[in-house]
N, C-alpha and C positions, 0 to 999 in steps of 0.2 A: 981201218974203220969200215963198217958196213951198216946197212939199215935193214930193218925188218918190221913187219906189222901183221896182225891178224887180218887175213883177207876174206875168209869165208868159212863155211862149213860144208862138208860133203856127206850126203846120206848114202851110206853103203847098202846096196841091195844084193842079197845073195843070188848068185847065178841060178837060173831056172825060174826066177820070178820075172815077170814082164816089166821091163824098165819103163816103157811108155805108160803102163797102168800106174806104176809108182809115181811117175812124173805128174800124171793127171791128178792123182790124189793130193800130192804135196802142193801142186799149183793151186788147187781149190782150197786146201787147208790154210795156206799162207797168203792167198790172195795175190799171187804172182804168176803171170802167164808163162807157159813153158816155151823155151826156144826150140826151134826145129833141130832134129838130130842132124849131125854132119857126118859125111862119109869118112873123114879123117879121125873121128872120135866116136865110133859106134857104141862103145861101152860107157859113154857119158851122156847126160842130159843136163841142161842148165835151165834155171828159171830166170826170167827177166827181173832185174833189180834196178833200183835207182842209182844215180851217180855216187851217192855217199853211203850206200847200203852194202852190207857184206854180200859176197857171191854166195849163191845157193846152188849146189850141184848134186846130181845123183850119179852113182857109178855102179856098174855091175862088178861084183867081187866074188871070190871063191871061199870067203869065210862067212860066218853068220852076219846078218844085217846089224848095223850099228851106225852111229854118227861119229865123224871125226873132224877136227879142225885143220885148216891149212894156214900156215904162216908163210908169207912170201918174203923173200930176201934178195937183195942185189948181190949177195955172196952166199950161196946155199951152203957151201962147205964151212965157211966161218960161222954161220948161224948154227949149223948142226954141232960144231965144236963148242960154241958158247952154251948151247942147251945141254950138251953132255956135261959140261963143267957144273951145271946146276943140278945134275942128277939124272937127266934123261939118258936113254940108250938108243943107239942106232939099231933098227930092226932089219931094214933092207934098203938097198939102193935100187930105185926103179927109174929107168931112163935118166932124167935130169934132176930127180928129187930124192929126198930121204924120207922113209917111213921111220918115225921115232916113237918111243914109248916113254911117257912121263913116269916118275917114281910111283905115281898113283895107279899105274897100269893102263892109263888112257893112251890111245894111239893118236898121233897127229902127223902131218906131213910138213916138211920144209921144202918150198917150191920156189921157182923163179917168179919174178914179178908178173902179175896177170893183167894189171891195168896201166902199164907204163912205168916210167922211172919213179923211184921212191924218194926223190929229192927232198920234199918237204912233208911227205906223208908218213914215213916210218919213224920208228925209234932209232936213234943213232947209237951204235955200240963201238967201243974201242977195238 
């Protein structure tokens, strides 16, 4: 048994574009202040969101700009396998997460929990 849930969305920004400029735009567009960049995650920026809101992040990527969803799970491998059984395919393993592709062609990631344990927050899967 494992748990998973939609945790947020990531705004992929093609490398060469200024990530701070993108964060400033999306901060104003969505009404959420940007969090400061951190030394351990220089290719990411996050916007501040409320306790019950989805995470909103920006990341520098080497492919064209797009938006993708993140699904967090307390068992990344089991969740990736469950989604494969539904028709998704694994695209790439990156550090601790899987980049996946839905049958519709949309990319998404299966990641470790971002906001603590999923005890009562996620869907429970056999």
